[in-house]
N, C-alpha and C positions, 0 to 999 in steps of 0.2 A: 264619661261624655254624656252629651244630652241624645237620646236615644231618635229618633224620627228624622232629625235635622242634617244630617252627614249626605253625600249623594251616595247611591248605591256603588261598588267598585265592584266591577266583574269583569269577566274575558271579554273580548274581540277582538276581529283581523281587519287588518292592514295590510292596503294596499297599494304599492306605490306604482309610480309610476310604464315601469316598464311590465305589471302584470304580476309580480312575484306578492306572494301573501304573507305575513306573519303573526302569530299571535302574542296578545299583549294581551295586562289589566288594566282594564282605564274607567274613569266616571262616564266617559262616550256614551246615548244612543242606550240599548237595553240588549240582555246578555247576547253575543253570537251575532252583534251587527256588523257589514262593513264597514270602512273608513277608507273612502277614495280621497290619496293624496294627490290634488293637484302640480304641486311642488315638492320635492321634495331633494336629497342630499346628488339622485342617481340627475335631477335637471337642473337642478341650480346652481348660478351662478358662480355663487361662492365658495361651492364645493366643488365644480367641477373646471373651476378656472376661467372658463367662458367667458367676453367681453359681454354687457348685456344689453338689449338691446328696450333701448324706448317705443311701447307702444305708443301711435301716435291716434286715440280716439278723439274722433268728431275732425280733430282739423285740430286740434289744441295748440302742438307743438308749433305747428305753423302759423296762428294767431298768436302765442305769445311771440316768436320770433320777428312778424310782421312788425309786433304794436312796439319792442323792445328794439330794433335795430341800429336807432342812430346811438346808443346807449354801447358808447368802449367801455369794456369793462379790463381790470388789465390782467397779467398774467403772469 
């Protein structure tokens, strides 16, 4: 392998959404940094089985529905 072209592989801490932490090795950040997750197996609908919720950012969903209200999609 060529020297000095590969990212540094070191220990970091992962913090889940419930506040629990575990240590792993990664190329993320620097030695000892904490990676805080916004989405993890404890909160993501794919793992929890909950229905996903659509976030309406600045009324984008309402705009879409108004614009395409006359189109009848077959189910």
